[in-house]
C-alpha positions, 0 to 999 in steps of 0.5 A: 871650588864650587863656582869653578864647577857652575863656572863649568856647568854653564859652558859646558850647558851653553856650548857642548851641547849645542846643536846644528841646525843642518836643514839646507846646509851644504858642505864641499869636501875634497879629497873624498876618494879615501880617508877622512874626506870619504869618512867624513862625507859618509858622517856629515850625510848620516846628519842630514847635511847636503855634501859636495864629496869630491874625487879624483877618481869620480869612478874610482872604489872610493867614489862608488862606496859613497854613492851605493852607502849615502842618501840622494843628499850626497853628491860625488863630483871630479875635482883635481885640485891641482888644476885650476880648471877642475876646480872652477868647474866644481864650483859651477856644478855646486852653485849650479845643484845647491838648490835651496841650501846654502854653502855652510862650510868647505872642507879642504881636505884633500892631500898627499905625502911624497918624498924623504930626506932632502938627499932622497926627495927630487924637486917634484916630489917638493912641487907636487905636495906644495901643489897639492897640500898648499896651492889644492886649498888656494884654489878651492878657497879663492874659487867658493869665497864668493859663496862663502861671503854670501853665508858667512860660512866656514873654512876647515883646512885638514893640515897636519902636526907635521906644520907644528912639528917638524918631520925628518924624512918626510921634507916636503912634505913638513914643507907643505905642510908649514905653509898650509898652516901659515895660510890658514892663519893669515886667511883666519884673520882677513876673513873674520871681517866678513863672518867667516870662520876659518879652522885648522885641524892638524891630524898625524898622518893618516896613510 
């Protein structure tokens, strides 16, 4: 019992109390109009990170709230993760405005929920979910990999518990999230050689 306690105390001191030096570290977050992305952008800004918060509606309520409540370290910019050109332009903006900061992390958070059961879901429902929840992650990851290789940064993919446990009557969404989890697992192995960490966060559905 004593040995177990000492081991836990050592681990807690070594890992749980680690401080992250946020100086000159930048984070790109997709899907910051609402929800997790919006909350994370505010949180990281308050901690001192240089935040690039991408929004589908950069003049919408969520984007305006970020501009009003956050420091001038936070940039709000347009990104449609379903459009290659939009992702490319966002990448060029980030690269141009990093300044002395390094790209510490990319958070693939943008996602949608569409459809119902197979009978009541259209092919377009499946296509739309896959285009955002899987291919959106692929587009953003491929665009920012050159910068992440330079910094040995990290990719954080916000997938879903529905990517591990099937969720009937949310079939298009569930299928896309299973694909996103598979993509993340493969990416983790492939990028380990480059010193890039890949993390999957799997929350319950957030509407």
